[in-house]
C-alpha positions in Angstrom: -7.2 25.4 24.8 -6.7 22.1 26.1 -9.5 20.0 25.5 -8.8 18.1 28.8 -11.9 18.4 31.4 -11.1 20.1 34.6 -10.8 17.7 37.7 -11.0 18.0 41.3 -9.1 21.3 42.5 -9.3 22.6 39.1 -12.9 23.1 39.3 -13.9 26.9 40.0 -17.6 26.8 40.6 -19.6 27.3 44.0 -21.9 24.4 43.2 -22.2 21.4 40.5 -24.8 18.9 39.4 -23.2 15.8 40.3 -23.5 12.4 38.7 -22.6 9.5 41.0 -20.0 6.6 39.9 -23.3 4.5 38.7 -24.7 7.2 36.5 -27.1 8.1 39.1 -28.4 11.6 39.8 -27.1 13.1 43.2 -28.5 16.6 42.2 -27.2 20.2 42.8 -24.6 20.2 45.8 -21.8 22.6 46.8 -18.5 22.0 45.2 -17.0 21.2 48.8 -19.5 18.5 49.1 -18.7 17.0 45.6 -15.1 17.0 46.0 -15.9 15.3 49.9 -17.8 12.6 48.2 -15.1 12.0 45.2 -12.5 11.6 48.0 -15.0 9.1 50.0 -15.4 7.1 46.9 -11.7 7.2 46.1 -12.7 8.9 42.7 -12.1 11.7 40.9 -14.7 14.6 40.4 -14.8 15.2 36.6 -16.5 18.2 35.0 -18.3 16.5 31.9 -20.4 19.5 30.7 -18.7 22.8 31.5 -21.6 25.0 29.8 -24.1 23.8 31.6 -25.7 25.8 34.6 -24.5 24.7 37.1 -21.7 22.6 35.4 -22.5 18.9 35.4 -19.6 16.6 37.2 -19.6 12.8 37.7 -17.3 10.7 39.9 -15.0 8.6 38.0 -11.6 7.0 38.0 -10.4 9.7 35.6 -7.3 7.7 34.8 -8.9 4.5 33.8 -11.5 6.6 31.7 -8.6 8.1 29.9 -7.3 5.0 29.2 -10.7 3.3 27.8 -11.2 6.3 25.8 -7.6 5.8 24.2 -8.3 2.1 23.3 -11.8 2.9 21.8 -10.2 5.9 19.7 -7.6 3.3 18.5 -10.0 0.8 17.5 -12.2 3.2 15.7 -9.0 3.9 13.7 -8.0 0.5 13.2 -11.6 -0.3 11.9 -11.6 2.8 9.8 -12.4 2.1 5.9 -10.4 4.3 3.3 -11.9 4.0 -0.3 -9.6 2.8 -2.3 -9.3 2.6 -6.1 -7.5 0.1 -7.6 -6.5 0.1 -11.6 -6.2 -2.8 -14.0 -5.1 -2.3 -17.6 -6.2 -4.5 -20.4 -5.6 -4.4 -24.4 -8.6 -5.1 -26.5 -7.3 -8.3 -28.0 -6.1 -9.8 -24.9 -5.6 -13.5 -24.9 -7.6 -16.0 -22.8 -4.8 -16.4 -20.0 -3.9 -12.8 -19.4 -7.9 -12.3 -19.3 -8.3 -14.6 -16.5 -5.2 -13.5 -14.5 -6.5 -9.8 -14.8 -9.9 -11.1 -13.9 -8.5 -12.9 -10.9 -7.2 -9.6 -9.7 -10.3 -7.6 -10.3 -12.2 -10.3 -8.2 -9.6 -10.2 -5.3 -10.0 -6.1 -5.1 -13.7 -6.4 -5.1 -13.6 -8.7 -2.3 -11.4 -6.5 -0.2 -13.9 -3.9 -0.6 -12.2 -1.6 -3.0 -13.3 0.0 -6.3 -11.6 -1.1 -9.6 -10.9 1.6 -12.5 -10.6 -0.9 -15.8 -8.5 0.6 -18.6 -8.6 -0.5 -22.0 -5.6 0.9 -23.9 -6.0 1.1 -27.9 -2.8 1.2 -30.0 -2.4 2.0 -33.6 -5.6 0.8 -35.5 -7.2 -0.4 -32.5 -8.3 3.0 -32.0 -10.7 2.8 -35.1 -12.5 -0.3 -33.3 -13.7 1.1 -29.9 -16.5 -1.6 -29.7 -13.7 -4.1 -28.9 -12.9 -2.3 -25.8 -16.7 -1.7 -25.1 -17.3 -5.6 -25.3 -14.6 -6.3 -23.2 -15.4 -4.3 -20.6 -19.1 -5.6 -20.5 -17.8 -9.3 -20.4 -15.5 -8.4 -17.3 -18.5 -6.6 -15.5 -20.5 -9.6 -16.2 -18.0 -12.1 -14.9 -17.7 -10.6 -11.8 -21.5 -9.4 -11.1 -21.5 -11.2 -8.1 -19.0 -9.2 -6.3 -19.3 -5.5 -8.2 -21.4 -3.6 -10.2 -20.8 -0.8 -12.9 -20.1 2.4 -10.8 -19.3 4.4 -14.2 -20.2 3.2 -17.4 -17.5 2.7 -20.1 -16.5 6.0 -22.0 -13.7 7.0 -24.4 -10.7 8.9 -23.0 -8.4 9.9 -25.6 -7.0 6.5 -26.6 -8.0 4.8 -23.6 -11.7 3.5 -22.7 -12.5 3.3 -18.9 -15.0 2.1 -16.6 -15.2 1.9 -12.8 -16.5 -1.2 -11.0 -17.9 -0.7 -7.0 -18.0 -3.6 -4.9 -21.3 -4.4 -3.5 -19.4 -5.2 0.0 -18.5 -2.2 2.3 -15.0 -1.9 3.0 -15.7 -2.4 6.8 -17.6 -5.9 5.8 -14.8 -7.0 3.9 -12.2 -6.0 6.6 -14.5 -7.9 9.3 -14.8 -11.2 7.2 -11.2 -11.1 6.7 -10.5 -11.0 10.3 -13.0 -13.5 11.1 -11.5 -15.9 8.4 -8.0 -15.3 10.0 -9.3 -16.2 13.4 -10.9 -19.4 11.9 -7.9 -20.6 10.5 -5.7 -19.5 13.7 -8.3 -21.6 15.7 -8.1 -24.4 13.4 -4.5 -24.7 13.7 -4.8 -24.5 17.4 -7.3 -27.0 17.4 -5.1 -29.7 15.7 -4.2 -32.8 18.0 -0.7 -31.9 19.1 -0.3 -35.8 20.1 -0.8 -36.9 16.5 2.2 -39.0 15.8 4.3 -37.7 12.6 4.1 -39.9 9.6 7.9 -40.5 10.0 7.7 -42.0 13.5 4.8 -44.1 12.4 7.1 -45.6 9.7 10.0 -46.2 11.9 7.8 -47.9 14.6 6.6 -50.3 11.9 10.0 -51.5 11.4 10.7 -54.7 13.6 13.9 -54.4 16.2 16.8 -56.7 14.6 16.9 -59.9 16.1 19.6 -60.7 18.9 22.6 -62.4 17.3 22.5 -66.3 18.2 25.2 -67.5 20.6 28.2 -69.3 19.0 28.2 -73.1 19.1 31.0 -74.4 21.5 
């Protein structure tokens, strides 16, 4: 069955509870009268509550209503937050430079409102030293505690040790902040004075024009 409401001549009831174009209650009127009012206002008669007794109908511009509803649904889908779990893998004896790089990625993911699965990979004899992985995970969690929290405590999974960090900031909030920052940068670029003279032109203007050649002596 179609989800479209019945409008105008497709409404088949003897009377309706009519709502005016501004939301005012007109009352129960014969269908013919409601259609006549719709024609006078140059609007559509739209059945908005078919199961009511009598059905509720409203006077509106149905084409405009459908367009605005589609725009709202599109904006809702655009702003819909999808939970994403990123993954970052580390070795228990990671060097400081690599650690800072990996931590930077974790920070970026958490700022975006995403969860991060941290995996410590043990190789060979490292498997007998699980405390190395545990300390590394605790250190990372401490370094990013302003942005995220330990959602799943470190646990051994075969050769690996896994911990999940959750963001303090919701995905929708992170998306909204990102859009605001982008709009601010755009406004800043547009607000730059367009008549500023480029450095090359300033330097060129500073060079004096060559003197005219002196007239030759007779």
